[in-house]
C-alpha positions as a Markdown table, in Angstrom:
| # | Residue | x | y | z |
|---|---|---|---|---|
| 1 | Met | -16.4 | 14.8 | -69.3 |
| 2 | Lys | -15.8 | 17.1 | -66.4 |
| 3 | Ile | -12.1 | 16.5 | -65.8 |
| 4 | Phe | -11.7 | 15.3 | -62.3 |
| 5 | Ser | -9.0 | 15.7 | -59.7 |
| 6 | Tyr | -7.1 | 12.5 | -59.0 |
| 7 | Leu | -6.6 | 10.7 | -62.3 |
| 8 | Ile | -3.1 | 9.7 | -63.4 |
| 9 | Leu | -1.3 | 12.1 | -65.7 |
| 10 | Leu | -1.8 | 10.2 | -68.9 |
| 11 | Ile | -5.5 | 9.9 | -68.5 |
| 12 | Phe | -5.7 | 13.6 | -67.5 |
| 13 | Thr | -3.7 | 14.6 | -70.6 |
| 14 | Ala | -5.9 | 12.6 | -72.9 |
| 15 | Asn | -9.1 | 14.2 | -71.6 |
| 16 | Ile | -7.9 | 17.8 | -71.6 |
| 17 | Thr | -6.5 | 17.4 | -75.1 |
| 18 | Asn | -9.9 | 16.6 | -76.4 |
| 19 | Ala | -11.4 | 19.9 | -75.1 |
| 20 | Gln | -9.0 | 22.6 | -76.2 |
| 21 | Asn | -10.1 | 26.2 | -75.9 |
| 22 | Pro | -8.8 | 29.5 | -77.3 |
| 23 | Ile | -5.8 | 31.2 | -75.7 |
| 24 | Ser | -5.1 | 34.9 | -75.3 |
| 25 | Tyr | -2.0 | 36.6 | -76.6 |
| 26 | Pro | -0.3 | 39.8 | -75.4 |
| 27 | Lys | -0.2 | 42.8 | -77.7 |
| 28 | Asp | 3.5 | 42.3 | -78.1 |
| 29 | Thr | 4.3 | 38.8 | -79.4 |
| 30 | Ala | 7.9 | 39.6 | -80.5 |
| 31 | Ile | 9.3 | 38.3 | -77.3 |
| 32 | Ser | 11.3 | 35.2 | -76.3 |
| 33 | Lys | 9.6 | 31.8 | -76.0 |
| 34 | Pro | 9.6 | 31.7 | -72.2 |
| 35 | Glu | 8.2 | 35.2 | -72.0 |
| 36 | Leu | 5.5 | 34.4 | -74.6 |
| 37 | Asn | 4.4 | 31.3 | -72.6 |
| 38 | Phe | 4.2 | 33.3 | -69.4 |
| 39 | Glu | 2.2 | 36.1 | -71.1 |
| 40 | Val | -0.2 | 33.6 | -72.7 |
| 41 | Leu | -0.9 | 31.9 | -69.4 |
| 42 | Trp | -1.4 | 35.2 | -67.6 |
| 43 | His | -3.7 | 36.7 | -70.3 |
| 44 | Thr | -5.8 | 33.5 | -70.7 |
| 45 | Phe | -6.4 | 33.4 | -67.0 |
| 46 | Glu | -7.2 | 37.2 | -67.1 |
| 47 | Asp | -9.8 | 36.6 | -69.8 |
| 48 | Asn | -11.4 | 33.5 | -68.5 |
| 49 | Tyr | -11.0 | 32.7 | -64.8 |
| 50 | Ala | -14.2 | 33.0 | -62.8 |
| 51 | Phe | -13.1 | 33.4 | -59.2 |
| 52 | Phe | -10.4 | 36.1 | -58.7 |
| 53 | Lys | -12.4 | 38.0 | -56.1 |
| 54 | Leu | -13.7 | 34.9 | -54.3 |
| 55 | Arg | -10.2 | 33.5 | -54.0 |
| 56 | Asn | -8.7 | 36.9 | -53.0 |
| 57 | Ile | -6.3 | 36.8 | -56.0 |
| 58 | Asp | -4.9 | 40.1 | -57.2 |
| 59 | Trp | -3.9 | 38.9 | -60.7 |
| 60 | His | -2.3 | 42.1 | -61.8 |
| 61 | Ala | -0.1 | 42.2 | -58.6 |
| 62 | Thr | 0.8 | 38.6 | -59.5 |
| 63 | Tyr | 2.0 | 39.7 | -62.9 |
| 64 | Gln | 4.1 | 42.5 | -61.4 |
| 65 | Lys | 5.7 | 40.0 | -59.0 |
| 66 | Tyr | 6.5 | 37.2 | -61.4 |
| 67 | Arg | 6.9 | 38.8 | -64.9 |
| 68 | Pro | 10.4 | 40.2 | -64.1 |
| 69 | Leu | 11.6 | 36.7 | -63.3 |
| 70 | Ile | 11.0 | 35.5 | -66.9 |
| 71 | Asn | 13.4 | 36.3 | -69.8 |
| 72 | Ala | 14.9 | 34.6 | -72.8 |
| 73 | Asn | 17.2 | 32.5 | -70.6 |
| 74 | Thr | 14.5 | 31.1 | -68.4 |
| 75 | Ser | 14.7 | 27.3 | -68.4 |
| 76 | Asp | 11.6 | 25.0 | -68.6 |
| 77 | Asp | 12.2 | 24.0 | -65.0 |
| 78 | Ser | 12.3 | 27.6 | -63.9 |
| 79 | Leu | 9.2 | 28.5 | -65.8 |
| 80 | Tyr | 7.3 | 25.5 | -64.3 |
| 81 | Thr | 8.4 | 26.6 | -60.8 |
| 82 | Val | 7.2 | 30.2 | -61.4 |
| 83 | Phe | 3.8 | 28.9 | -62.7 |
| 84 | Ser | 3.5 | 26.7 | -59.7 |
| 85 | Gln | 4.3 | 29.5 | -57.3 |
| 86 | Met | 1.9 | 32.0 | -58.9 |
| 87 | Leu | -1.0 | 29.5 | -59.1 |
| 88 | Ala | -0.6 | 27.8 | -55.7 |
| 89 | Pro | -2.6 | 30.5 | -53.8 |
| 90 | Phe | -5.7 | 29.8 | -55.8 |
| 91 | Asn | -6.4 | 26.6 | -53.9 |
| 92 | Asp | -8.5 | 25.5 | -56.9 |
| 93 | Asn | -8.1 | 21.8 | -57.8 |
| 94 | His | -9.2 | 22.5 | -61.3 |
| 95 | Ile | -6.1 | 24.6 | -62.0 |
| 96 | Asn | -3.4 | 22.4 | -63.5 |
| 97 | Val | -0.1 | 22.8 | -65.2 |
| 98 | Ile | 0.9 | 19.7 | -67.1 |
| 99 | Val | 4.1 | 19.0 | -68.9 |
| 100 | Pro | 2.8 | 16.0 | -70.9 |
| 101 | Gly | 4.3 | 12.7 | -69.9 |
| 102 | Ile | 6.7 | 14.3 | -67.3 |
| 103 | Lys | 5.0 | 16.2 | -64.4 |
| 104 | Gln | 1.9 | 17.9 | -63.2 |
| 105 | Phe | 1.2 | 20.8 | -60.8 |
| 106 | Lys | -2.2 | 21.1 | -59.2 |
| 107 | Ser | -3.4 | 24.1 | -57.1 |
| 108 | Val | -4.6 | 21.9 | -54.3 |
| 109 | Lys | -6.9 | 23.1 | -51.5 |
| 110 | Pro | -5.8 | 21.8 | -48.1 |
| 111 | Ser | -7.8 | 18.8 | -46.9 |
| 112 | Gln | -8.6 | 17.7 | -43.3 |
| 113 | Phe | -9.3 | 14.1 | -44.7 |
| 114 | Val | -5.9 | 14.0 | -46.4 |
| 115 | Lys | -4.2 | 15.4 | -43.3 |
| 116 | Glu | -5.7 | 12.5 | -41.3 |
| 117 | Phe | -5.2 | 9.9 | -44.0 |
| 118 | Pro | -2.2 | 11.1 | -46.1 |
| 119 | Thr | -1.2 | 7.9 | -47.8 |
| 120 | Asp | -2.9 | 5.4 | -50.1 |
| 121 | Ser | -2.3 | 2.8 | -47.4 |
| 122 | Leu | -4.1 | 4.8 | -44.8 |
| 123 | Arg | -7.0 | 5.5 | -47.1 |
| 124 | Asn | -7.3 | 1.8 | -47.8 |
| 125 | Glu | -7.3 | 1.2 | -44.1 |
| 126 | Phe | -10.0 | 3.9 | -43.8 |
| 127 | Trp | -12.3 | 2.0 | -46.2 |
| 128 | Gln | -11.5 | -1.3 | -44.5 |
| 129 | Met | -12.7 | 0.4 | -41.3 |
| 130 | Val | -15.9 | 1.6 | -43.0 |
| 131 | Asn | -16.6 | -1.9 | -44.2 |
| 132 | Ser | -15.9 | -3.4 | -40.8 |
| 133 | Ser | -18.2 | -0.8 | -39.3 |
| 134 | Leu | -21.0 | -1.8 | -41.7 |
| 135 | Ser | -20.5 | -5.5 | -40.8 |
| 136 | Gln | -20.7 | -4.7 | -37.1 |
| 137 | Lys | -24.0 | -3.0 | -37.8 |
| 138 | His | -25.3 | -6.2 | -39.5 |
| 139 | Phe | -25.2 | -4.9 | -43.0 |
| 140 | Thr | -25.1 | -7.8 | -45.5 |
| 141 | Ala | -21.8 | -8.4 | -47.3 |
| 142 | Leu | -21.2 | -5.6 | -49.8 |
| 143 | Gln | -22.2 | -6.3 | -53.4 |
| 144 | Tyr | -20.6 | -4.6 | -56.3 |
| 145 | Ala | -21.8 | -3.2 | -59.7 |
| 146 | Gly | -20.0 | -1.6 | -62.6 |
| 147 | Pro | -16.4 | -1.7 | -63.8 |
| 148 | Glu | -13.4 | -1.1 | -61.7 |
| 149 | Phe | -11.3 | 2.1 | -61.7 |
| 150 | Asn | -8.0 | 2.0 | -59.8 |
| 151 | His | -9.1 | -1.4 | -58.6 |
| 152 | Val | -12.3 | -0.2 | -57.1 |
| 153 | Pro | -15.8 | -1.1 | -58.5 |
| 154 | Leu | -18.1 | 1.7 | -59.4 |
| 155 | Phe | -20.9 | 0.9 | -56.9 |
| 156 | Ala | -20.9 | -0.9 | -53.6 |
| 157 | Tyr | -24.2 | -1.6 | -51.8 |
| 158 | Ser | -25.8 | -3.4 | -48.9 |
| 159 | Thr | -28.8 | -3.5 | -46.5 |
| 160 | Ser | -29.4 | -3.9 | -42.8 |
| 161 | Asn | -32.6 | -3.8 | -40.8 |
| 162 | Gly | -34.5 | -1.7 | -43.3 |
| 163 | Ile | -31.6 | 0.6 | -44.1 |
| 164 | Gly | -29.9 | 0.6 | -47.5 |
| 165 | Tyr | -26.3 | 1.6 | -48.1 |
| 166 | Leu | -24.9 | 2.8 | -51.5 |
| 167 | Arg | -21.3 | 4.0 | -52.1 |
| 168 | Phe | -19.6 | 5.3 | -55.2 |
| 169 | Asn | -16.2 | 7.1 | -55.2 |
| 170 | Arg | -16.4 | 8.5 | -58.7 |
| 171 | Cys | -19.0 | 10.0 | -61.0 |
| 172 | Phe | -18.4 | 8.1 | -64.3 |
| 173 | Val | -18.6 | 4.6 | -65.6 |
| 174 | Asp | -15.9 | 4.8 | -68.3 |
| 175 | Gln | -13.5 | 7.7 | -68.3 |
| 176 | Asp | -13.3 | 7.5 | -72.1 |
| 177 | Ser | -17.1 | 7.8 | -72.7 |
| 178 | Asp | -19.0 | 11.0 | -73.4 |
| 179 | Asn | -21.2 | 12.3 | -70.6 |
| 180 | Val | -24.7 | 11.4 | -71.7 |
| 181 | Pro | -24.1 | 7.8 | -72.9 |
| 182 | Asp | -22.0 | 7.3 | -69.8 |
| 183 | Ala | -24.9 | 8.3 | -67.6 |
| 184 | Val | -27.2 | 6.0 | -69.5 |
| 185 | Val | -24.9 | 3.1 | -68.7 |
| 186 | Ala | -24.9 | 4.2 | -65.0 |
| 187 | Gly | -28.7 | 4.3 | -65.1 |
| 188 | Lys | -28.9 | 0.7 | -66.2 |
| 189 | Leu | -26.6 | -0.4 | -63.3 |
| 190 | Leu | -28.6 | 1.6 | -60.9 |
| 191 | Asp | -31.9 | 0.0 | -62.1 |
| 192 | Thr | -30.4 | -3.4 | -61.2 |
| 193 | Leu | -29.0 | -2.6 | -57.8 |
| 194 | Phe | -31.9 | -0.5 | -56.7 |
| 195 | Ala | -34.0 | -3.6 | -56.7 |
| 196 | Ser | -32.2 | -4.4 | -53.4 |
| 197 | Phe | -33.6 | -1.2 | -51.9 |
| 198 | Lys | -37.2 | -1.7 | -52.8 |
| 199 | Asp | -38.3 | -2.7 | -49.3 |
| 200 | Val | -35.9 | -0.6 | -47.2 |
| 201 | Lys | -37.2 | 2.4 | -45.2 |
| 202 | Ser | -34.2 | 4.6 | -45.7 |
| 203 | Ile | -30.9 | 4.8 | -47.6 |
| 204 | Ile | -27.4 | 6.0 | -46.8 |
| 205 | Val | -25.5 | 7.3 | -49.9 |
| 206 | Asp | -21.7 | 7.4 | -49.2 |
| 207 | Val | -19.8 | 9.8 | -51.5 |
| 208 | Arg | -16.8 | 10.5 | -49.2 |
| 209 | Asp | -13.5 | 10.7 | -51.1 |
| 210 | Asn | -15.4 | 10.9 | -54.4 |
| 211 | Ile | -13.0 | 12.1 | -57.2 |
| 212 | Gly | -15.8 | 13.4 | -59.5 |
| 213 | Gly | -16.5 | 12.8 | -63.1 |
| 214 | Asn | -19.4 | 14.2 | -65.1 |
| 215 | Asp | -22.5 | 16.2 | -64.1 |
| 216 | Glu | -24.9 | 13.9 | -66.0 |
| 217 | Phe | -23.9 | 11.0 | -63.9 |
| 218 | Ala | -24.6 | 13.0 | -60.7 |
| 219 | Tyr | -28.1 | 13.8 | -62.0 |
| 220 | Glu | -28.7 | 10.2 | -63.0 |
| 221 | Val | -28.1 | 9.0 | -59.4 |
| 222 | Ala | -30.0 | 12.0 | -57.8 |
| 223 | Gly | -33.0 | 11.3 | -60.0 |
| 224 | Arg | -33.5 | 8.0 | -58.1 |
| 225 | Phe | -34.5 | 10.0 | -55.0 |
| 226 | Thr | -37.2 | 12.4 | -56.3 |
| 227 | Ala | -40.6 | 11.8 | -57.8 |
| 228 | Asn | -40.8 | 15.4 | -59.0 |
| 229 | Lys | -38.8 | 17.6 | -61.3 |
| 230 | Val | -36.9 | 20.1 | -59.2 |
| 231 | Ile | -34.2 | 22.7 | -59.8 |
| 232 | Gly | -30.8 | 21.0 | -59.3 |
| 233 | Met | -28.6 | 24.0 | -59.9 |
| 234 | His | -27.9 | 27.1 | -62.0 |
| 235 | Lys | -24.6 | 27.9 | -63.7 |
| 236 | Lys | -23.1 | 30.6 | -65.9 |
| 237 | Thr | -19.9 | 30.9 | -67.8 |
| 238 | Arg | -17.5 | 33.9 | -67.8 |
| 239 | Ile | -17.6 | 35.8 | -71.1 |
| 240 | Arg | -14.1 | 35.5 | -72.6 |
| 241 | Lys | -12.3 | 38.8 | -72.6 |
| 242 | Gly | -15.1 | 40.4 | -70.6 |
| 243 | Gly | -14.7 | 41.9 | -67.1 |
| 244 | Tyr | -14.3 | 39.7 | -64.1 |
| 245 | Glu | -18.0 | 39.9 | -63.4 |
| 246 | Asp | -19.2 | 39.5 | -67.0 |
| 247 | Phe | -20.9 | 36.2 | -67.4 |
| 248 | Gly | -23.2 | 34.6 | -70.0 |
| 249 | Gln | -26.8 | 33.7 | -69.7 |
| 250 | Leu | -27.8 | 31.7 | -66.6 |
| 251 | Glu | -28.5 | 28.0 | -67.3 |
| 252 | Thr | -30.8 | 26.0 | -65.2 |
| 253 | Trp | -30.4 | 22.3 | -64.7 |
| 254 | Tyr | -33.1 | 20.1 | -63.3 |
| 255 | Thr | -33.1 | 16.9 | -61.2 |
| 256 | Glu | -35.8 | 14.7 | -62.8 |
| 257 | Pro | -37.2 | 11.3 | -61.7 |
| 258 | Lys | -35.1 | 8.5 | -63.0 |
| 259 | Gly | -35.3 | 4.7 | -62.9 |
| 260 | Val | -38.0 | 2.1 | -62.5 |
| 261 | Phe | -39.0 | 3.6 | -59.1 |
| 262 | Gln | -38.0 | 6.6 | -57.1 |
| 263 | Phe | -37.0 | 6.3 | -53.4 |
| 264 | Thr | -38.6 | 9.3 | -51.6 |
| 265 | Lys | -38.2 | 8.0 | -48.1 |
| 266 | Pro | -35.4 | 9.4 | -45.8 |
| 267 | Val | -31.9 | 9.6 | -47.3 |
| 268 | Val | -28.6 | 10.6 | -45.7 |
| 269 | Val | -25.7 | 11.5 | -47.9 |
| 270 | Leu | -22.2 | 11.2 | -46.4 |
| 271 | Thr | -19.6 | 13.7 | -47.6 |
| 272 | Asn | -16.1 | 15.0 | -46.7 |
| 273 | Asp | -13.7 | 17.5 | -48.1 |
| 274 | Lys | -12.4 | 15.0 | -50.6 |
| 275 | Thr | -15.9 | 14.9 | -52.3 |
| 276 | Val | -14.9 | 16.9 | -55.3 |
| 277 | Ser | -16.1 | 18.3 | -58.6 |
| 278 | Ala | -19.1 | 16.3 | -59.8 |
| 279 | Gly | -19.1 | 14.9 | -56.3 |
| 280 | Asp | -19.6 | 18.4 | -55.1 |
| 281 | Leu | -22.4 | 18.8 | -57.5 |
| 282 | Phe | -24.1 | 15.6 | -56.4 |
| 283 | Ala | -24.1 | 16.6 | -52.8 |
| 284 | Ser | -25.5 | 20.1 | -53.8 |
| 285 | Ile | -28.3 | 18.8 | -55.9 |
| 286 | Met | -29.2 | 16.2 | -53.3 |
| 287 | Arg | -29.5 | 19.1 | -50.7 |
| 288 | Glu | -32.4 | 20.4 | -52.8 |
| 289 | Leu | -34.5 | 17.3 | -52.1 |
| 290 | Pro | -36.8 | 17.4 | -49.0 |
| 291 | Asn | -36.1 | 13.8 | -48.0 |
| 292 | Val | -32.3 | 14.3 | -47.9 |
| 293 | Lys | -29.9 | 15.3 | -45.1 |
| 294 | Ile | -26.1 | 15.6 | -45.5 |
| 295 | Val | -23.8 | 14.2 | -42.8 |
| 296 | Gly | -20.0 | 14.6 | -42.5 |
| 297 | Ser | -18.1 | 17.7 | -43.6 |
| 298 | Asn | -18.4 | 20.2 | -46.4 |
| 299 | Thr | -17.4 | 19.0 | -49.8 |
| 300 | Arg | -14.3 | 20.3 | -51.7 |
| 301 | Gly | -16.0 | 23.3 | -53.3 |
| 302 | Ile | -14.6 | 22.8 | -56.9 |
| 303 | Tyr | -17.6 | 22.9 | -59.1 |
| 304 | Ser | -16.7 | 24.4 | -62.5 |
| 305 | Asn | -15.9 | 22.4 | -65.6 |
| 306 | Met | -12.3 | 22.9 | -66.7 |
| 307 | Tyr | -11.3 | 25.3 | -69.4 |
| 308 | Gly | -8.4 | 23.5 | -70.9 |
| 309 | Phe | -5.9 | 25.2 | -73.2 |
| 310 | Thr | -2.4 | 24.6 | -74.6 |
| 311 | Leu | 0.5 | 27.0 | -74.3 |
| 312 | Pro | 2.8 | 27.6 | -77.3 |
| 313 | Asn | 5.3 | 25.2 | -75.8 |
| 314 | Gly | 2.8 | 22.4 | -75.7 |
| 315 | Trp | 2.1 | 22.5 | -71.9 |
| 316 | Leu | -1.5 | 21.8 | -70.9 |
| 317 | Ile | -3.2 | 24.2 | -68.6 |
| 318 | Ser | -6.7 | 24.2 | -67.0 |
| 319 | Leu | -8.7 | 26.8 | -65.1 |
| 320 | Ser | -12.3 | 27.2 | -63.7 |
| 321 | Asn | -14.4 | 29.5 | -65.8 |
| 322 | Glu | -18.0 | 28.7 | -64.6 |
| 323 | Arg | -20.0 | 29.6 | -61.5 |
| 324 | Tyr | -22.5 | 27.1 | -60.1 |
| 325 | Tyr | -25.4 | 28.2 | -57.9 |
| 326 | Asp | -28.0 | 26.4 | -55.8 |
| 327 | Asn | -31.7 | 27.3 | -56.3 |
| 328 | Lys | -31.3 | 30.3 | -54.0 |
| 329 | Met | -28.5 | 31.5 | -56.1 |
| 330 | Ile | -25.8 | 30.8 | -53.5 |
| 331 | Cys | -22.4 | 29.8 | -55.0 |
| 332 | Tyr | -20.5 | 27.3 | -52.8 |
| 333 | Glu | -17.3 | 27.5 | -54.8 |
| 334 | Gly | -14.4 | 27.2 | -52.3 |
| 335 | Ile | -16.8 | 26.4 | -49.5 |
| 336 | Gly | -18.4 | 23.2 | -50.6 |
| 337 | Ala | -21.9 | 21.8 | -50.2 |
| 338 | Pro | -22.8 | 22.4 | -46.5 |
| 339 | Val | -23.7 | 19.6 | -44.2 |
| 340 | Asp | -26.7 | 19.4 | -41.9 |
| 341 | Ile | -24.7 | 17.5 | -39.2 |
| 342 | His | -20.9 | 17.9 | -38.9 |
| 343 | Val | -18.9 | 14.8 | -38.1 |
| 344 | Leu | -15.2 | 14.1 | -39.0 |
| 345 | Asn | -13.3 | 11.0 | -39.5 |
| 346 | Thr | -9.9 | 10.8 | -37.8 |
| 347 | Gln | -7.1 | 8.2 | -37.5 |
| 348 | Asn | -8.6 | 7.3 | -34.1 |
| 349 | Asp | -11.4 | 5.6 | -36.1 |
| 350 | Leu | -8.9 | 3.1 | -37.4 |
| 351 | Leu | -8.0 | 2.2 | -33.8 |
| 352 | Asn | -11.6 | 1.9 | -32.8 |
| 353 | Met | -12.6 | 0.1 | -36.1 |
| 354 | Asn | -15.7 | 2.2 | -36.1 |
| 355 | Asp | -17.1 | 4.9 | -38.4 |
| 356 | Pro | -18.6 | 7.9 | -36.5 |
| 357 | Val | -20.0 | 9.4 | -39.7 |
| 358 | Leu | -21.9 | 6.2 | -40.4 |
| 359 | Asp | -23.0 | 6.0 | -36.8 |
| 360 | Met | -24.5 | 9.5 | -37.0 |
| 361 | Ala | -26.2 | 8.8 | -40.3 |
| 362 | Ile | -27.9 | 5.7 | -38.8 |
| 363 | Lys | -28.9 | 7.6 | -35.7 |
| 364 | Glu | -30.4 | 10.4 | -37.8 |
| 365 | Leu | -32.4 | 7.8 | -39.9 |
| 366 | Leu | -33.7 | 6.0 | -36.8 |
| 367 | Lys | -35.0 | 9.3 | -35.4 |
| 368 | Gln | -37.1 | 9.7 | -38.6 |
| 369 | Lys | -38.8 | 6.3 | -38.3 |
């Protein structure tokens, strides 16, 4: 499973432990334990990280700045602080430092959505506002499908006057399942709920604040919106211990028709800068379909699977070692999947109890009738 961004520490730890990768050692290993852990982290990034240039990181200058701070007397807390400081400028949510069962650092990219809705309470109010806005627009009461995660069902769906609405804020059914069987289960759920969309003229797919999951899930959903096999994306993996621009063979992934029937009428996908990881991917592969437009704001721009490894002291580290491209070979890492129409949610929406992103989606779909 692609390890996603906002799981609790224990779940994250369990996932990354199941996907361990080789680490890189310095030439001189006859050094103290704190120094060895620093060197292993630095060298493993040096040999595997895919985006030093894109993220304007001079990794060798970073070494020169922070290496003198580490010696035999460096405490665990001090080492953790140094790691956090040297990795913070990456703004890559797939970079993590985890002290198992104790604490976790994530190199978080700033988010407009989080700035507007910084607490769980405000984000709950946001979704209450969205639901109220749907009701005001005469959508039927939301129905739900799939198991809950963090008390939220997998799928929510509804219809109103020929428009369907589908929402999912994660790209997995069961976080403990392997990618392919998990996507199969998702497909069965989609087959059932898509019966509600058989007679609608357009669909809104809401993936705002989607925490990600696995790529196969994203393709399973996207396959409901195409009758033809089309290129979804390309990706390549950095060659371990090669140069910064040395990557393996390009892989091509396709979006293929899925389900009992495919909905090829107009579709609008709603995104924001908390649509992340496999959520990024879903928005990107939907952009390749001729019947789809994206409304909202660019997604997070964190596409790569995580390269997870363990330091000699048992700390868990992850980094991004893959580059994803669209069918024109454009990489949207750090940028996110672009939108066709830019609309932001703000706290004012809570006062108005109205969702301007949803409004714009409906306006766009009505223009296409």
